[in-house]
PDBQT receptor file of N, H, CA, C and O in Angstrom, charges set to zero:
ATOM      1  N   MET A   1      -9.823   0.603 -12.460  1.00  0.00    +0.000 N 
ATOM      2  CA  MET A   1      -9.258   1.420 -11.462  1.00  0.00    +0.000 C 
ATOM      3  C   MET A   1      -9.269   2.243 -11.358  1.00  0.00    +0.000 C 
ATOM      4  O   MET A   1     -10.450   2.585 -11.290  1.00  0.00    +0.000 OA
ATOM      5  N   THR A   2      -8.468   3.273 -11.247  1.00  0.00    +0.000 N 
ATOM      6  H   THR A   2      -7.509   2.996 -11.302  1.00  0.00    +0.000 HD
ATOM      7  CA  THR A   2      -7.233   3.346 -10.190  1.00  0.00    +0.000 C 
ATOM      8  C   THR A   2      -6.975   3.918  -8.626  1.00  0.00    +0.000 C 
ATOM      9  O   THR A   2      -7.171   5.003  -8.078  1.00  0.00    +0.000 OA
ATOM     10  N   PHE A   3      -6.738   3.351  -8.440  1.00  0.00    +0.000 N 
ATOM     11  H   PHE A   3      -6.579   2.470  -8.886  1.00  0.00    +0.000 HD
ATOM     12  CA  PHE A   3      -6.054   3.320  -7.005  1.00  0.00    +0.000 C 
ATOM     13  C   PHE A   3      -4.723   4.935  -6.280  1.00  0.00    +0.000 C 
ATOM     14  O   PHE A   3      -3.541   5.193  -6.509  1.00  0.00    +0.000 OA
ATOM     15  N   GLU A   4      -5.483   5.400  -5.663  1.00  0.00    +0.000 N 
ATOM     16  H   GLU A   4      -6.443   5.190  -5.477  1.00  0.00    +0.000 HD
ATOM     17  CA  GLU A   4      -3.890   6.058  -5.679  1.00  0.00    +0.000 C 
ATOM     18  C   GLU A   4      -3.189   5.426  -3.727  1.00  0.00    +0.000 C 
ATOM     19  O   GLU A   4      -3.992   5.822  -2.883  1.00  0.00    +0.000 OA
ATOM     20  N   CYS A   5      -2.850   5.202  -3.545  1.00  0.00    +0.000 N 
ATOM     21  H   CYS A   5      -2.198   4.880  -4.231  1.00  0.00    +0.000 HD
ATOM     22  CA  CYS A   5      -2.959   4.160  -2.201  1.00  0.00    +0.000 C 
ATOM     23  C   CYS A   5      -1.393   5.200  -1.377  1.00  0.00    +0.000 C 
ATOM     24  O   CYS A   5      -0.796   5.930  -2.168  1.00  0.00    +0.000 OA
ATOM     25  N   VAL A   6      -0.911   5.174   0.023  1.00  0.00    +0.000 N 
ATOM     26  H   VAL A   6      -1.396   4.581   0.665  1.00  0.00    +0.000 HD
ATOM     27  CA  VAL A   6      -0.137   5.968   0.762  1.00  0.00    +0.000 C 
ATOM     28  C   VAL A   6       0.620   5.056   1.345  1.00  0.00    +0.000 C 
ATOM     29  O   VAL A   6      -0.099   5.111   2.343  1.00  0.00    +0.000 OA
ATOM     30  N   VAL A   7       1.388   4.288   1.633  1.00  0.00    +0.000 N 
ATOM     31  H   VAL A   7       1.972   4.242   0.822  1.00  0.00    +0.000 HD
ATOM     32  CA  VAL A   7       2.139   3.427   1.836  1.00  0.00    +0.000 C 
ATOM     33  C   VAL A   7       3.757   3.213   2.922  1.00  0.00    +0.000 C 
ATOM     34  O   VAL A   7       4.673   4.028   2.812  1.00  0.00    +0.000 OA
ATOM     35  N   LYS A   8       3.810   2.430   3.558  1.00  0.00    +0.000 N 
ATOM     36  H   LYS A   8       3.065   1.768   3.647  1.00  0.00    +0.000 HD
ATOM     37  CA  LYS A   8       5.093   2.301   4.534  1.00  0.00    +0.000 C 
ATOM     38  C   LYS A   8       6.144   2.241   3.989  1.00  0.00    +0.000 C 
ATOM     39  O   LYS A   8       6.101   1.023   3.814  1.00  0.00    +0.000 OA
ATOM     40  N   LYS A   9       7.957   2.792   3.156  1.00  0.00    +0.000 N 
ATOM     41  H   LYS A   9       7.993   3.781   3.299  1.00  0.00    +0.000 HD
ATOM     42  CA  LYS A   9       8.388   1.681   2.933  1.00  0.00    +0.000 C 
ATOM     43  C   LYS A   9       9.558   2.299   3.580  1.00  0.00    +0.000 C 
ATOM     44  O   LYS A   9       9.797   3.372   4.134  1.00  0.00    +0.000 OA
ATOM     45  N   GLY A  10      10.106   1.368   3.341  1.00  0.00    +0.000 N 
ATOM     46  H   GLY A  10       9.912   0.496   2.892  1.00  0.00    +0.000 HD
ATOM     47  CA  GLY A  10      12.001   1.365   4.069  1.00  0.00    +0.000 C 
ATOM     48  C   GLY A  10      11.471  -0.095   4.528  1.00  0.00    +0.000 C 
ATOM     49  O   GLY A  10      10.589  -0.922   4.294  1.00  0.00    +0.000 OA
ATOM     50  N   HIS A  11      13.237   0.281   5.796  1.00  0.00    +0.000 N 
ATOM     51  H   HIS A  11      13.953   0.953   5.986  1.00  0.00    +0.000 HD
ATOM     52  CA  HIS A  11      12.619  -0.521   7.575  1.00  0.00    +0.000 C 
ATOM     53  C   HIS A  11      12.062  -0.657   8.537  1.00  0.00    +0.000 C 
ATOM     54  O   HIS A  11      12.762  -1.174   9.408  1.00  0.00    +0.000 OA
ATOM     55  N   ILE A  12      10.539  -0.307   8.985  1.00  0.00    +0.000 N 
ATOM     56  H   ILE A  12       9.971   0.113   8.277  1.00  0.00    +0.000 HD
ATOM     57  CA  ILE A  12       9.748  -0.547   9.772  1.00  0.00    +0.000 C 
ATOM     58  C   ILE A  12      10.599  -0.978  11.272  1.00  0.00    +0.000 C 
ATOM     59  O   ILE A  12      10.667  -0.700  12.469  1.00  0.00    +0.000 OA
ATOM     60  N   GLY A  13      10.979  -1.572  10.559  1.00  0.00    +0.000 N 
ATOM     61  H   GLY A  13      10.924  -1.798   9.586  1.00  0.00    +0.000 HD
ATOM     62  CA  GLY A  13      11.333  -2.659  11.884  1.00  0.00    +0.000 C 
ATOM     63  C   GLY A  13      12.500  -2.021  12.796  1.00  0.00    +0.000 C 
ATOM     64  O   GLY A  13      12.282  -2.295  13.976  1.00  0.00    +0.000 OA
ATOM     65  N   ALA A  14      13.578  -1.317  12.633  1.00  0.00    +0.000 N 
ATOM     66  H   ALA A  14      13.755  -1.095  11.674  1.00  0.00    +0.000 HD
ATOM     67  CA  ALA A  14      14.163  -0.267  13.038  1.00  0.00    +0.000 C 
ATOM     68  C   ALA A  14      13.613   1.716  13.034  1.00  0.00    +0.000 C 
ATOM     69  O   ALA A  14      14.334   2.698  12.861  1.00  0.00    +0.000 OA
ATOM     70  N   GLY A  15      12.302   1.655  13.262  1.00  0.00    +0.000 N 
ATOM     71  H   GLY A  15      11.716   0.857  13.403  1.00  0.00    +0.000 HD
ATOM     72  CA  GLY A  15      12.023   2.919  12.303  1.00  0.00    +0.000 C 
ATOM     73  C   GLY A  15      12.717   3.669  11.069  1.00  0.00    +0.000 C 
ATOM     74  O   GLY A  15      12.702   4.804  10.591  1.00  0.00    +0.000 OA
ATOM     75  N   ASN A  16      13.109   2.884  10.900  1.00  0.00    +0.000 N 
ATOM     76  H   ASN A  16      13.121   1.963  11.288  1.00  0.00    +0.000 HD
ATOM     77  CA  ASN A  16      13.446   3.664   9.222  1.00  0.00    +0.000 C 
ATOM     78  C   ASN A  16      12.448   3.954   9.352  1.00  0.00    +0.000 C 
ATOM     79  O   ASN A  16      12.096   3.810  10.522  1.00  0.00    +0.000 OA
ATOM     80  N   TYR A  17      10.685   4.844   7.850  1.00  0.00    +0.000 N 
ATOM     81  H   TYR A  17      10.971   4.961   6.899  1.00  0.00    +0.000 HD
ATOM     82  CA  TYR A  17      11.164   4.345   7.492  1.00  0.00    +0.000 C 
ATOM     83  C   TYR A  17       9.793   5.547   6.622  1.00  0.00    +0.000 C 
ATOM     84  O   TYR A  17       9.624   6.675   7.083  1.00  0.00    +0.000 OA
ATOM     85  N   TYR A  18       9.298   5.247   5.882  1.00  0.00    +0.000 N 
ATOM     86  H   TYR A  18       9.435   4.330   5.508  1.00  0.00    +0.000 HD
ATOM     87  CA  TYR A  18       9.081   7.099   5.288  1.00  0.00    +0.000 C 
ATOM     88  C   TYR A  18       7.566   7.256   4.446  1.00  0.00    +0.000 C 
ATOM     89  O   TYR A  18       7.821   7.187   3.243  1.00  0.00    +0.000 OA
ATOM     90  N   ASP A  19       6.654   7.371   4.586  1.00  0.00    +0.000 N 
ATOM     91  H   ASP A  19       6.447   7.428   5.562  1.00  0.00    +0.000 HD
ATOM     92  CA  ASP A  19       5.479   7.659   3.352  1.00  0.00    +0.000 C 
ATOM     93  C   ASP A  19       5.137   7.829   2.289  1.00  0.00    +0.000 C 
ATOM     94  O   ASP A  19       4.621   8.852   1.840  1.00  0.00    +0.000 OA
ATOM     95  N   LYS A  20       5.412   6.701   1.655  1.00  0.00    +0.000 N 
ATOM     96  H   LYS A  20       5.831   5.870   2.019  1.00  0.00    +0.000 HD
ATOM     97  CA  LYS A  20       4.089   6.878  -0.413  1.00  0.00    +0.000 C 
ATOM     98  C   LYS A  20       4.266   7.025  -1.285  1.00  0.00    +0.000 C 
ATOM     99  O   LYS A  20       5.332   6.635  -1.763  1.00  0.00    +0.000 OA
ATOM    100  N   LYS A  21       3.378   7.647  -1.999  1.00  0.00    +0.000 N 
ATOM    101  H   LYS A  21       2.512   7.963  -1.611  1.00  0.00    +0.000 HD
ATOM    102  CA  LYS A  21       2.600   7.887  -2.886  1.00  0.00    +0.000 C 
ATOM    103  C   LYS A  21       2.040   6.949  -4.182  1.00  0.00    +0.000 C 
ATOM    104  O   LYS A  21       1.708   7.740  -5.065  1.00  0.00    +0.000 OA
ATOM    105  N   ILE A  22       1.825   5.625  -4.596  1.00  0.00    +0.000 N 
ATOM    106  H   ILE A  22       2.095   4.983  -3.879  1.00  0.00    +0.000 HD
ATOM    107  CA  ILE A  22       1.815   4.567  -5.213  1.00  0.00    +0.000 C 
ATOM    108  C   ILE A  22       0.615   5.104  -5.413  1.00  0.00    +0.000 C 
ATOM    109  O   ILE A  22      -0.161   5.830  -4.792  1.00  0.00    +0.000 OA
ATOM    110  N   ILE A  23       0.715   3.972  -7.551  1.00  0.00    +0.000 N 
ATOM    111  H   ILE A  23       1.346   3.383  -8.056  1.00  0.00    +0.000 HD
ATOM    112  CA  ILE A  23      -0.502   4.596  -8.260  1.00  0.00    +0.000 C 
ATOM    113  C   ILE A  23      -0.989   2.856  -8.190  1.00  0.00    +0.000 C 
ATOM    114  O   ILE A  23       0.002   2.141  -8.032  1.00  0.00    +0.000 OA
ATOM    115  N   ILE A  24      -1.795   2.381  -8.243  1.00  0.00    +0.000 N 
ATOM    116  H   ILE A  24      -2.599   2.961  -8.371  1.00  0.00    +0.000 HD
ATOM    117  CA  ILE A  24      -2.442   1.135  -8.535  1.00  0.00    +0.000 C 
ATOM    118  C   ILE A  24      -3.834   1.273  -9.503  1.00  0.00    +0.000 C 
ATOM    119  O   ILE A  24      -4.772   2.052  -9.334  1.00  0.00    +0.000 OA
ATOM    120  N   ASN A  25      -3.711   0.560 -10.254  1.00  0.00    +0.000 N 
ATOM    121  H   ASN A  25      -2.949  -0.073 -10.392  1.00  0.00    +0.000 HD
ATOM    122  CA  ASN A  25      -4.550  -0.641 -11.021  1.00  0.00    +0.000 C 
ATOM    123  C   ASN A  25      -5.156  -2.048 -10.614  1.00  0.00    +0.000 C 
ATOM    124  O   ASN A  25      -4.674  -3.165 -10.801  1.00  0.00    +0.000 OA
ATOM    125  N   ALA A  26      -6.244  -1.717 -10.059  1.00  0.00    +0.000 N 
ATOM    126  H   ALA A  26      -6.635  -0.810  -9.907  1.00  0.00    +0.000 HD
ATOM    127  CA  ALA A  26      -7.101  -2.836 -10.413  1.00  0.00    +0.000 C 
ATOM    128  C   ALA A  26      -8.240  -2.835  -9.871  1.00  0.00    +0.000 C 
ATOM    129  O   ALA A  26      -8.578  -1.781  -9.334  1.00  0.00    +0.000 OA
ATOM    130  N   ASP A  27      -9.343  -4.187  -9.830  1.00  0.00    +0.000 N 
ATOM    131  H   ASP A  27      -9.068  -5.044 -10.266  1.00  0.00    +0.000 HD
ATOM    132  CA  ASP A  27     -10.600  -4.752 -10.034  1.00  0.00    +0.000 C 
ATOM    133  C   ASP A  27     -11.195  -3.943  -9.162  1.00  0.00    +0.000 C 
ATOM    134  O   ASP A  27     -12.323  -3.595  -9.514  1.00  0.00    +0.000 OA
ATOM    135  N   ASN A  28     -10.615  -3.298  -7.588  1.00  0.00    +0.000 N 
ATOM    136  H   ASN A  28      -9.700  -3.580  -7.302  1.00  0.00    +0.000 HD
ATOM    137  CA  ASN A  28     -11.079  -3.632  -6.883  1.00  0.00    +0.000 C 
ATOM    138  C   ASN A  28     -11.509  -3.181  -5.376  1.00  0.00    +0.000 C 
ATOM    139  O   ASN A  28     -12.704  -3.198  -5.078  1.00  0.00    +0.000 OA
ATOM    140  N   ILE A  29     -10.794  -2.890  -4.690  1.00  0.00    +0.000 N 
ATOM    141  H   ILE A  29      -9.824  -2.877  -4.933  1.00  0.00    +0.000 HD
ATOM    142  CA  ILE A  29     -10.263  -2.215  -3.316  1.00  0.00    +0.000 C 
ATOM    143  C   ILE A  29      -9.207  -3.374  -2.413  1.00  0.00    +0.000 C 
ATOM    144  O   ILE A  29      -8.226  -2.725  -2.050  1.00  0.00    +0.000 OA
ATOM    145  N   ILE A  30      -9.163  -3.913  -2.239  1.00  0.00    +0.000 N 
ATOM    146  H   ILE A  30      -9.961  -4.440  -2.533  1.00  0.00    +0.000 HD
ATOM    147  CA  ILE A  30      -8.353  -5.206  -2.161  1.00  0.00    +0.000 C 
ATOM    148  C   ILE A  30      -8.059  -5.844  -3.148  1.00  0.00    +0.000 C 
ATOM    149  O   ILE A  30      -8.765  -6.788  -2.792  1.00  0.00    +0.000 OA
ATOM    150  N   ASP A  31      -7.655  -6.183  -4.065  1.00  0.00    +0.000 N 
ATOM    151  H   ASP A  31      -7.081  -5.416  -4.353  1.00  0.00    +0.000 HD
ATOM    152  CA  ASP A  31      -6.543  -5.800  -5.265  1.00  0.00    +0.000 C 
ATOM    153  C   ASP A  31      -5.731  -5.195  -5.286  1.00  0.00    +0.000 C 
ATOM    154  O   ASP A  31      -4.535  -5.485  -5.311  1.00  0.00    +0.000 OA
ATOM    155  N   ALA A  32      -6.389  -3.945  -5.279  1.00  0.00    +0.000 N 
ATOM    156  H   ALA A  32      -7.360  -3.709  -5.259  1.00  0.00    +0.000 HD
ATOM    157  CA  ALA A  32      -5.103  -2.631  -4.564  1.00  0.00    +0.000 C 
ATOM    158  C   ALA A  32      -4.267  -2.366  -3.604  1.00  0.00    +0.000 C 
ATOM    159  O   ALA A  32      -3.450  -1.462  -3.425  1.00  0.00    +0.000 OA
ATOM    160  N   MET A  33      -4.773  -3.821  -2.661  1.00  0.00    +0.000 N 
ATOM    161  H   MET A  33      -5.436  -4.556  -2.806  1.00  0.00    +0.000 HD
ATOM    162  CA  MET A  33      -4.745  -3.299  -1.265  1.00  0.00    +0.000 C 
ATOM    163  C   MET A  33      -2.933  -4.201  -1.385  1.00  0.00    +0.000 C 
ATOM    164  O   MET A  33      -1.803  -3.731  -1.257  1.00  0.00    +0.000 OA
ATOM    165  N   GLN A  34      -3.450  -5.711  -1.699  1.00  0.00    +0.000 N 
ATOM    166  H   GLN A  34      -4.368  -6.094  -1.803  1.00  0.00    +0.000 HD
ATOM    167  CA  GLN A  34      -2.531  -6.451  -2.192  1.00  0.00    +0.000 C 
ATOM    168  C   GLN A  34      -2.104  -6.386  -3.060  1.00  0.00    +0.000 C 
ATOM    169  O   GLN A  34      -1.822  -7.574  -3.221  1.00  0.00    +0.000 OA
ATOM    170  N   LYS A  35      -1.471  -5.500  -4.606  1.00  0.00    +0.000 N 
ATOM    171  H   LYS A  35      -1.700  -4.535  -4.474  1.00  0.00    +0.000 HD
ATOM    172  CA  LYS A  35      -1.081  -4.729  -5.760  1.00  0.00    +0.000 C 
ATOM    173  C   LYS A  35       0.333  -4.486  -4.572  1.00  0.00    +0.000 C 
ATOM    174  O   LYS A  35       1.355  -5.145  -4.386  1.00  0.00    +0.000 OA
ATOM    175  N   ALA A  36      -0.447  -2.659  -3.648  1.00  0.00    +0.000 N 
ATOM    176  H   ALA A  36      -1.278  -2.123  -3.800  1.00  0.00    +0.000 HD
ATOM    177  CA  ALA A  36       0.805  -1.994  -2.959  1.00  0.00    +0.000 C 
ATOM    178  C   ALA A  36       1.150  -3.361  -3.038  1.00  0.00    +0.000 C 
ATOM    179  O   ALA A  36       1.448  -3.917  -4.095  1.00  0.00    +0.000 OA
ATOM    180  N   LYS A  37       1.096  -4.203  -1.343  1.00  0.00    +0.000 N 
ATOM    181  H   LYS A  37       0.854  -3.751  -0.484  1.00  0.00    +0.000 HD
ATOM    182  CA  LYS A  37       1.442  -4.435  -0.635  1.00  0.00    +0.000 C 
ATOM    183  C   LYS A  37       3.856  -4.996  -1.051  1.00  0.00    +0.000 C 
ATOM    184  O   LYS A  37       4.943  -4.717  -0.545  1.00  0.00    +0.000 OA
ATOM    185  N   GLU A  38       3.079  -6.211  -2.739  1.00  0.00    +0.000 N 
ATOM    186  H   GLU A  38       2.196  -6.438  -3.149  1.00  0.00    +0.000 HD
ATOM    187  CA  GLU A  38       4.189  -6.757  -3.704  1.00  0.00    +0.000 C 
ATOM    188  C   GLU A  38       5.043  -6.279  -4.688  1.00  0.00    +0.000 C 
ATOM    189  O   GLU A  38       5.764  -6.564  -5.644  1.00  0.00    +0.000 OA
ATOM    190  N   LYS A  39       4.279  -4.789  -3.459  1.00  0.00    +0.000 N 
ATOM    191  H   LYS A  39       3.693  -4.557  -2.682  1.00  0.00    +0.000 HD
ATOM    192  CA  LYS A  39       5.756  -3.569  -4.380  1.00  0.00    +0.000 C 
ATOM    193  C   LYS A  39       7.313  -2.902  -3.990  1.00  0.00    +0.000 C 
ATOM    194  O   LYS A  39       7.498  -2.407  -2.878  1.00  0.00    +0.000 OA
ATOM    195  N   GLY A  40       7.616  -2.915  -4.281  1.00  0.00    +0.000 N 
ATOM    196  H   GLY A  40       7.466  -3.317  -5.184  1.00  0.00    +0.000 HD
ATOM    197  CA  GLY A  40       9.730  -2.922  -4.241  1.00  0.00    +0.000 C 
ATOM    198  C   GLY A  40       9.694  -2.289  -2.542  1.00  0.00    +0.000 C 
ATOM    199  O   GLY A  40       9.626  -1.091  -2.271  1.00  0.00    +0.000 OA
ATOM    200  N   GLY A  41       9.760  -3.440  -1.506  1.00  0.00    +0.000 N 
ATOM    201  H   GLY A  41       9.816  -4.414  -1.727  1.00  0.00    +0.000 HD
ATOM    202  CA  GLY A  41      10.597  -1.495  -0.060  1.00  0.00    +0.000 C 
ATOM    203  C   GLY A  41       8.605  -1.422   0.325  1.00  0.00    +0.000 C 
ATOM    204  O   GLY A  41       8.373  -0.660   1.265  1.00  0.00    +0.000 OA
ATOM    205  N   VAL A  42       7.343  -2.088  -0.277  1.00  0.00    +0.000 N 
ATOM    206  H   VAL A  42       7.532  -2.706  -1.040  1.00  0.00    +0.000 HD
ATOM    207  CA  VAL A  42       6.937  -1.565   0.687  1.00  0.00    +0.000 C 
ATOM    208  C   VAL A  42       6.837  -2.584   2.020  1.00  0.00    +0.000 C 
ATOM    209  O   VAL A  42       6.919  -3.762   1.671  1.00  0.00    +0.000 OA
ATOM    210  N   LYS A  43       6.627  -2.336   3.938  1.00  0.00    +0.000 N 
ATOM    211  H   LYS A  43       6.560  -1.379   4.221  1.00  0.00    +0.000 HD
ATOM    212  CA  LYS A  43       5.621  -3.251   4.420  1.00  0.00    +0.000 C 
ATOM    213  C   LYS A  43       4.919  -4.472   4.203  1.00  0.00    +0.000 C 
ATOM    214  O   LYS A  43       3.730  -4.400   3.895  1.00  0.00    +0.000 OA
ATOM    215  N   LYS A  44       5.589  -5.819   4.340  1.00  0.00    +0.000 N 
ATOM    216  H   LYS A  44       6.555  -5.877   4.590  1.00  0.00    +0.000 HD
ATOM    217  CA  LYS A  44       4.375  -6.356   5.050  1.00  0.00    +0.000 C 
ATOM    218  C   LYS A  44       4.080  -6.912   5.493  1.00  0.00    +0.000 C 
ATOM    219  O   LYS A  44       5.098  -7.494   5.868  1.00  0.00    +0.000 OA
ATOM    220  N   GLY A  45       3.229  -7.427   5.942  1.00  0.00    +0.000 N 
ATOM    221  H   GLY A  45       2.403  -6.954   5.638  1.00  0.00    +0.000 HD
ATOM    222  CA  GLY A  45       1.801  -7.442   7.036  1.00  0.00    +0.000 C 
ATOM    223  C   GLY A  45       1.654  -9.565   6.590  1.00  0.00    +0.000 C 
ATOM    224  O   GLY A  45       2.035 -10.402   5.772  1.00  0.00    +0.000 OA
ATOM    225  N   LYS A  46       0.767  -9.397   7.941  1.00  0.00    +0.000 N 
ATOM    226  H   LYS A  46       0.457  -8.716   8.605  1.00  0.00    +0.000 HD
ATOM    227  CA  LYS A  46       0.039 -11.457   7.440  1.00  0.00    +0.000 C 
ATOM    228  C   LYS A  46      -0.374 -11.131   7.284  1.00  0.00    +0.000 C 
ATOM    229  O   LYS A  46       0.141 -10.483   6.373  1.00  0.00    +0.000 OA
ATOM    230  N   SER A  47      -1.954 -10.604   7.444  1.00  0.00    +0.000 N 
ATOM    231  H   SER A  47      -2.373 -11.131   8.184  1.00  0.00    +0.000 HD
ATOM    232  CA  SER A  47      -2.789  -9.802   7.127  1.00  0.00    +0.000 C 
ATOM    233  C   SER A  47      -3.191  -8.035   5.753  1.00  0.00    +0.000 C 
ATOM    234  O   SER A  47      -2.976  -6.841   5.959  1.00  0.00    +0.000 OA
ATOM    235  N   ASN A  48      -3.661  -8.583   4.793  1.00  0.00    +0.000 N 
ATOM    236  H   ASN A  48      -3.836  -9.554   4.625  1.00  0.00    +0.000 HD
ATOM    237  CA  ASN A  48      -4.361  -7.304   4.759  1.00  0.00    +0.000 C 
ATOM    238  C   ASN A  48      -5.121  -5.591   5.100  1.00  0.00    +0.000 C 
ATOM    239  O   ASN A  48      -5.269  -4.485   4.579  1.00  0.00    +0.000 OA
ATOM    240  N   PHE A  49      -5.430  -6.380   6.367  1.00  0.00    +0.000 N 
ATOM    241  H   PHE A  49      -5.310  -7.278   6.790  1.00  0.00    +0.000 HD
ATOM    242  CA  PHE A  49      -6.723  -6.361   7.070  1.00  0.00    +0.000 C 
ATOM    243  C   PHE A  49      -5.578  -5.155   7.996  1.00  0.00    +0.000 C 
ATOM    244  O   PHE A  49      -5.896  -3.969   7.905  1.00  0.00    +0.000 OA
ATOM    245  N   TYR A  50      -4.522  -5.447   8.698  1.00  0.00    +0.000 N 
ATOM    246  H   TYR A  50      -4.264  -6.410   8.772  1.00  0.00    +0.000 HD
ATOM    247  CA  TYR A  50      -3.252  -5.521  10.355  1.00  0.00    +0.000 C 
ATOM    248  C   TYR A  50      -3.942  -3.778   9.832  1.00  0.00    +0.000 C 
ATOM    249  O   TYR A  50      -4.843  -3.332  10.542  1.00  0.00    +0.000 OA
ATOM    250  N   GLY A  51      -3.371  -2.758   8.390  1.00  0.00    +0.000 N 
ATOM    251  H   GLY A  51      -2.639  -3.121   7.813  1.00  0.00    +0.000 HD
ATOM    252  CA  GLY A  51      -2.872  -1.324   8.270  1.00  0.00    +0.000 C 
ATOM    253  C   GLY A  51      -1.688  -1.091   8.778  1.00  0.00    +0.000 C 
ATOM    254  O   GLY A  51      -1.291  -0.017   9.230  1.00  0.00    +0.000 OA
ATOM    255  N   GLN A  52      -0.835  -2.574   8.678  1.00  0.00    +0.000 N 
ATOM    256  H   GLN A  52      -1.158  -3.447   8.311  1.00  0.00    +0.000 HD
ATOM    257  CA  GLN A  52       0.958  -2.399   9.255  1.00  0.00    +0.000 C 
ATOM    258  C   GLN A  52       1.258  -1.424   7.622  1.00  0.00    +0.000 C 
ATOM    259  O   GLN A  52       1.552  -0.229   7.612  1.00  0.00    +0.000 OA
ATOM    260  N   SER A  53       1.145  -2.009   6.776  1.00  0.00    +0.000 N 
ATOM    261  H   SER A  53       0.905  -2.980   6.785  1.00  0.00    +0.000 HD
ATOM    262  CA  SER A  53       1.584  -0.960   5.233  1.00  0.00    +0.000 C 
ATOM    263  C   SER A  53       1.137   0.346   4.183  1.00  0.00    +0.000 C 
ATOM    264  O   SER A  53       1.770   1.237   3.617  1.00  0.00    +0.000 OA
ATOM    265  N   ILE A  54      -0.282  -0.047   4.252  1.00  0.00    +0.000 N 
ATOM    266  H   ILE A  54      -0.797  -0.770   4.712  1.00  0.00    +0.000 HD
ATOM    267  CA  ILE A  54      -1.197   1.215   4.023  1.00  0.00    +0.000 C 
ATOM    268  C   ILE A  54      -1.479   1.421   5.282  1.00  0.00    +0.000 C 
ATOM    269  O   ILE A  54      -1.715   0.863   6.354  1.00  0.00    +0.000 OA
ATOM    270  N   LEU A  55      -1.300   3.050   4.433  1.00  0.00    +0.000 N 
ATOM    271  H   LEU A  55      -1.108   3.504   3.562  1.00  0.00    +0.000 HD
ATOM    272  CA  LEU A  55      -2.162   4.395   5.344  1.00  0.00    +0.000 C 
ATOM    273  C   LEU A  55      -3.171   4.882   4.613  1.00  0.00    +0.000 C 
ATOM    274  O   LEU A  55      -3.975   5.558   5.255  1.00  0.00    +0.000 OA
ATOM    275  N   GLU A  56      -3.412   4.730   3.296  1.00  0.00    +0.000 N 
ATOM    276  H   GLU A  56      -2.759   4.181   2.774  1.00  0.00    +0.000 HD
ATOM    277  CA  GLU A  56      -4.270   5.144   2.703  1.00  0.00    +0.000 C 
ATOM    278  C   GLU A  56      -4.342   5.351   1.499  1.00  0.00    +0.000 C 
ATOM    279  O   GLU A  56      -3.411   5.759   0.804  1.00  0.00    +0.000 OA
ATOM    280  N   ILE A  57      -5.734   5.026   1.032  1.00  0.00    +0.000 N 
ATOM    281  H   ILE A  57      -6.489   4.694   1.597  1.00  0.00    +0.000 HD
ATOM    282  CA  ILE A  57      -5.941   5.288  -0.080  1.00  0.00    +0.000 C 
ATOM    283  C   ILE A  57      -7.751   5.203  -0.558  1.00  0.00    +0.000 C 
ATOM    284  O   ILE A  57      -8.837   5.003  -0.015  1.00  0.00    +0.000 OA
ATOM    285  N   LYS A  58      -7.222   5.483  -1.839  1.00  0.00    +0.000 N 
ATOM    286  H   LYS A  58      -6.340   5.645  -2.280  1.00  0.00    +0.000 HD
ATOM    287  CA  LYS A  58      -8.768   6.542  -2.829  1.00  0.00    +0.000 C 
ATOM    288  C   LYS A  58      -8.572   5.922  -3.489  1.00  0.00    +0.000 C 
ATOM    289  O   LYS A  58      -7.537   5.262  -3.579  1.00  0.00    +0.000 OA
ATOM    290  N   LYS A  59      -9.910   5.898  -4.513  1.00  0.00    +0.000 N 
ATOM    291  H   LYS A  59     -10.751   6.434  -4.440  1.00  0.00    +0.000 HD
ATOM    292  CA  LYS A  59     -10.217   5.113  -5.689  1.00  0.00    +0.000 C 
ATOM    293  C   LYS A  59     -10.162   6.899  -6.921  1.00  0.00    +0.000 C 
ATOM    294  O   LYS A  59     -11.257   7.462  -6.926  1.00  0.00    +0.000 OA
ATOM    295  N   ILE A  60      -9.584   7.274  -7.375  1.00  0.00    +0.000 N 
ATOM    296  H   ILE A  60      -8.695   6.817  -7.371  1.00  0.00    +0.000 HD
ATOM    297  CA  ILE A  60      -9.059   8.278  -8.283  1.00  0.00    +0.000 C 
ATOM    298  C   ILE A  60      -9.896   8.183  -9.464  1.00  0.00    +0.000 C 
ATOM    299  O   ILE A  60     -10.407   9.239  -9.837  1.00  0.00    +0.000 OA
ATOM    300  N   SER A  61     -10.234   6.714 -10.390  1.00  0.00    +0.000 N 
ATOM    301  H   SER A  61      -9.819   5.856 -10.087  1.00  0.00    +0.000 HD
ATOM    302  CA  SER A  61     -10.485   6.830 -11.766  1.00  0.00    +0.000 C 
ATOM    303  C   SER A  61     -11.125   5.328 -11.835  1.00  0.00    +0.000 C 
ATOM    304  O   SER A  61     -10.421   4.336 -11.645  1.00  0.00    +0.000 OA
ATOM    305  N   ASN A  62     -12.074   5.272 -12.030  1.00  0.00    +0.000 N 
ATOM    306  H   ASN A  62     -12.646   6.077 -12.185  1.00  0.00    +0.000 HD
ATOM    307  CA  ASN A  62     -12.494   4.501 -13.491  1.00  0.00    +0.000 C 
ATOM    308  C   ASN A  62     -11.597   3.316 -13.826  1.00  0.00    +0.000 C 
ATOM    309  O   ASN A  62     -11.789   2.667 -14.854  1.00  0.00    +0.000 OA
TER     310      ASN A  62
């Protein structure tokens, strides 16, 4: 499946970040969230469910 994720990129701690759409291929939404967080420049949180790095996620194809 293909997911479109809106993530926070940049230096979040200093308040210098921007929202960016990225496309992720994954088996399910949880895998898509994990893969999105592993992309370079994406804010890293302690948990997938804190909502620190992924602002929006939606499935765009199977």
